[in-house]
N, C-alpha and C positions, 0 to 999 in steps of 0.2 A: 583327373576327376576324382579318383579314389583318395588321393592325397588331400584334395580340397575338402572332401566330406569328413575325412579323419580329423583335419584341423578344426573343422566346425564342431565336431563332437567333443574334441578336447576343450575347446573354448566354452562349450555348453556345460560340461562337467566342472570346469573351473569355477563357474558361477553357482554351483550347487552347494548347499550346506547340509551335510548328513548328520542327523541326530540319532542317538541310540534309541532303540525301541524298548520302551518300558512297559512290561506286563504286570498288572496288579490284580490281586485277589482281595476284595474287600469283604471282611466278615463282620457283620454287625451283631454284637452280643446283647443279651437282655440287659435292661438298664439296672437290674439288681445283681450284676455279675459280682460274685464273691471273690475277694482277694485270694482265698486258698485254692481257687480253681486255676489260678494262673499257671501253676506248675504243670497241671494236666494239659492246658492249652499249649504250653511250650513243647511238651512231649509229642502231642498230636501234630504240631507243626513240623517237628523234626522227622516224623514218619512219612511226610510227603516227599517224594524223591523225583523232582522234575529233571529233565535232561540237562537244563542249564542251571548254573548256580543261582540260588535265590536268596533274597534278603527279607527276613520276617521281622515285622514290627507290630507289636500290640500296643495300642494307645487307649487310655481311659479319659473320656471327655464328660463334661456336664454342660448343660445349657439352661438359660433362664426360661422356665416353663410358662411365665406370663406372656411370652411373645412367640409361642409355638406356631400360631397360625398367621403371624405377621410376615410381611415382606421385609427383606433386609436391604438397605441401601448403603453405599459407601460415598462419603463426601469427597468430591474432586478438588474443591477449592474452599478456602475459608470464607465464612459468611458472618458478618457482624449485623446483629439485629437493628432494624430501623424503627421498629415499634415494640411495645412491651410484650405482645403475644407471639413474637418471633423467636426462633431457636438459634442460639450461637453454635456454630459448628467449625471445626478445623479440618483441613485436608487429611483424609485417612480415617476420620470418625465414622462409626457405624450408626445408622438410624433405623429404628423399627417403625414400620408403617402398617397400620391396619387398613386393608383395602375397603372395608365396609364403612369407614369414616371419611372417605375422600369425596363423596358425592356433592357435598355443599361447599367444598374448598374452591377458591378461585382458580381459573385455568392457569397452569404453569407453576402452581404451588402444591405442596403436600403438607400434611400435618403428621408429625412423627415424634418419637421419643428417643433421645440420645442414649446410646449404649454406655457411653463413658460417664455422663453426668446424671442420667435419669430424668433430666428436664424434658418438658414437652412443649412443642410450639410449631409455628409455621416456618417453612424454609422453601427457597426456590428449587423446583424439581431439576432444572438444568445444571444445578451445582452438584448433582449426584449421579451415580450409576448403580445398576442392579448388582448386588453382591450375593455370594453364596451364603446360605444360612449357617453353614458350618464354620464360616470365618469368625463368628462371634463365640464359638464354643470354647470353653476353658479346658486346656489339657492338664490333667492332674499327674498322670504317670505314663511312662513309655518304656516298653521292654523290647530289646533287640535280641533276636534269637540267632544262634549259629546256623549257617546254611545246612540244609538237610543232607545234601550230597556228601558232606564230609563225614556223616555218621552212618549213612545207609548205603552200602554197595552190595550188589547182587553177587552171591557166591557162585562160582562155576560148578560147585557140587550140588547146588540147589536151583535147578533151572525153573523157568516158568512152566506151569502146568495148566491144563484146561479143566475147568469145572463147570458143568452145565453149558458148555460151548463158549465160555469166557476164559480169557487168560488170567491166571492168578500167580502172584509171586508169593511162595510160602514164607519167605523172610519178612516181606512187607505185612502180610496178613497176621503173622504171629506178633510182629512189633505193635501193630495197632491194638490187637487184643490185650497185649501186656500193658499198653498205656491206659486203656480203658479200665483195667483192673486197678490202676494206680489212683483212681478217683478218690477213694477213701483212705488210701495209705500215704499219699503224698501231702497231707495236710500239714501246714505249718502250725507251730504252737502259737497260741494266742492267750492273752489274759484279758478277760472282760470283767471290769470292776463296776459294780452296780450299787446304787443307794437303795435302801429298803423302800417299801411302798408306804402309802399314807398311814400314819400311826393315829390311834384313836384320840390321843391327847392333842394332836395337831388340829383336830376339828373341834373338840369339846372342852379343851383347856385342861389345866393341871388337876382340876377337881372332877374329872370325868368319872372316876370310880364312885364318888358320892352320889352321882346322878343315877346310877343304875344298881344300887344296893338297897335291898329291903331293910326294914328295921331289925330283922334277925340276921342280917349280914349275907343274905343270898343274892346272887346276881340275877338281874333281869334285863331284858333288852328295852331300854328307854327310847331308842330311836333306831330306825332301820340301818343306820350307818354304824351302830354298835355291832360287834360280832355277835352271832347268835348264841354262842356259848364261850366260856373261858376254859382253857385247859386246866385239868386238875393238878394241884400241887399240894404237897404235904403240909407246908407251912401256911401262914395266913394269906388270904386272898389279897390283902392290902399290899403285898409285895409287888403286885401288878402296877401299883401307882408309880413306881420308879422303873419298872420294866414293862411298859405298856405293849399291848398287842396291836396288830393291824386293825384298821377299820374295815368295814365291809367293802368299801371302795378300794382300800389298799389290797385286799385279797383279790378283787376283780382285776386291778391294775397288774398285779404280779402274774396272774394266770394269762392275761392278755399278752404280756411281754413274752412269756414262755411260748405261747402259740405263734407269735411273730418270729421268734428264733427258730421254731420248727419249720415255719413256711420258708425261711431262708436256708434251711438244711444245715444249720449250725450244729456241729458235733461237740457237745459238752462232755468231756472225759472226767473232769474232777469238779467238785463244788465245795467251797469253803464259806463258812458263815461266822459272823460275830456271834458271841454268846447271847446277845440281846434277843428277846423273843420275837420282836418285829422283824429281825433279820432272818432268823430261822424260818419263820412263817413265809417270808418272801421267797426264800430259797425253795421251800417245799412247794409252793404254788407255781413258781417258775418251772420247776421240774415236772409238775403235773401238766402244765401247758406244753412242755416238750415231750410228754409221755415217757419220761425217764424216772418218775418218782419211785418205781420199784426196781430200777436198775442201778442208779447212782446214789450212793449214800452221802449225806451231808456231814462234812468234817467241821465240827465246832472248834474254832480257833480263838481262844481268849485274846491273843495278840491283835486281833482285828477290831477290838472294841475301840470306840472313838476316844478322842482326847478327853481324859477324865476331868480336866479342869472345867469342862462344859457341863458336867453333871450338876443339876440344880440341887440335888440332895447333899452334895459334897462328900458322898460315900459311894463305894462301888455297889451297884445294885445286887440284890440277892437273886441271881439268875436261877432258872429251872435246871435241875440236874439232868444228866443224860438218861438216867432211869425214868424220871418223870416225863421227859420228852418222848422216849420210846413208848411209854404207857399211853401217852396222848396221841399216838400214831404218827409221830414225826420220824421220818426215815433217817435217823442220825447214825453215824458210824461210831458205835460204842467202843471199838478197839483203838480209835485214833487218840493219840496223846498230843496235845498242842505244843507248839514250839515255845510258847511263853505260858507258864502256869497261871491259872486264874488268881492264885494267891500273890503273884508278883505285881498285879495291877495296884497302883497306889492312887489314892484320891489327890486331885489337884496337882498332877505331875506337870513339870515344866514343858514348854514347847519343845525344847531340845531333847528332852527325854522321850516325848511322843514321836518326834521325827526319827530318832534313833531306833525306837521300838518298831515303827512301821517299816523302816528300811530293812531291818533284820528279818522281819516276818515275811515280807514279800520275796526276799532272796531265798529263804528257806523253803517257801512254798514252790517256787519255780524249780529249785533244785530237786525237790521231792517228786516232781511230776515231769519226768523226762519224755513221756509218750506224746505223740502229736495229737492235736485237738485243742479244745478250748478249756482253760481253767477259769471257772466262774467264781468270782469273789463277791459275796453279798455283805456289804458293810454299811457305812454311814456316809453322809455327805462329805465328810473330811477324808474318807477313804479314797475318793477319786483323785485327790491331790497328793495325799501322803504316800500312796502306793505306786502311782504311775510315774511320778517324777524320779524317784531313785531307780526305778526299773529302766527308764529311758536315758539315764545318766544326767538328768537335770538337777541342779542344786535345789535345796529346800527354799520355799518362799519365805519372805519375812512374815512374822506372826500376824501383823496387822493386815497384810495383803491376803494371807491365808484365810483369815476370818471373813474378809470381804468376799472372796471367791466362793467359799463354802456356803455362805448365806444365799447365794443365787442358784445353788444346785437343787433341782426339784426331786420329788419322789420318783424313783426308778430312773433317775439320771444315770448315765453310764459313760465310761471311757473304755477304749479298746486298744491294746498294745499287741503288735505282731512281731514275732521273732524273725530276725534276719540272720539265720544260722551261719551263713557263709561269712557275714561281716561281724559276727559275734556281738550283736547289739539288738536292742528292741526299739521299735518305731511306733509312735502313736498314730493311728489311722482312724477313719470313720467307723463308728460302731456298726455291727451288721444289721441293726434295726433302728428305726426312728424313735425319737422320744415321744412320750405320751403327754398330751396337753389337754386340759379340760378346765372349765370354769367353776366358780364357787356356787354352791346351792344352799342358800340360807334356810334356816328353820322356818316353818310356816304353821301358824296357829289360826285355823279357820274361824274359831269363835271370836277372837279378838279382831280379826281382819274383816270378816264378812258380816257378822251380826251386829257390829257396832253401828250406832246411828240409826 
């Protein structure tokens, strides 16, 4: 009898399929998780010391926010539309379905939007199955961490101790404390290249200065988007014509971007600016938004000036001196000496000369700023192309392509490069803040518009 039971048990276990037990800990981070926090997350993961060997993976996803509250379906079969209002689907396609729009749909049908094509239409419900919302998320990055048990082992000389009735491991507690202190010291270096804010001649044209000068040559504010005052300079005020300041909106834009960087806890360690007044003003107001205007000085670098061929005057503008900028309360570093002297800028330089100058300057700046944190460069639309491409190892664009790209770069447009020190290279990633978009606001004359007729 015992032998019979044993044989039955053996037969029973032969039909069993044993699968390994997978234990997972899912940690959902804030959607604005900054890349420079990744190192801290990795260190924290290593501090966890489970009994079994663990495998840590941190993945960064994004999803289409238009379909956040929609149901997600997966197509089981291909369906070819029989009518013009039906949706073409293939097996494996994902379809977004809004539950609130299904009440008037015929039984057995749903109306949805294809994840792949973006087209919308009717499809048979029995051709689909319910899918997980996360199936449509886009994975951008994935980090695999070394198992914690390889790094942390309890020392026999440091046994567990009880504090307030709970068992604590001194080694573990100290490790976590050390990791938390790395939050601000383990930042990777980054280079944030930014175009200046809205310039006054961008709104009022090249003759903007004539619109706001009295007969005796004094400045007055002819429109609220003109700056309230112009900084004092020893030479003629007419030099502002070729070195225009920011508009009032440009000042607001710059401060708003600085506040956004502050919200994202971006640490700006250095700031460089083109000698153009609009760039120095942008740098100043970004620093004010960051609450760093009294802590970080602006390094005025002549080599950051735009391609001189694009200067309408065909001459290098007469920029304000460091002394004049200081007297006008701009927090510039008067001890800084540029990598390229202002006198070496030549009118109508060739594209090859401009590319060579830009490549040399960005390499000098990165070398001069070894500390971790963000190097903020405030320049021109052309700066986003001419400084980031050599930094990331990309060749220069063709001059015609270069001009086409630069024309599309808006005020306060930015590019962000992050250093991968272990790999000895720089990688362009998403900037820490979004771009600023706004519409045009035309001039309004109530007398001509309201009183006519």
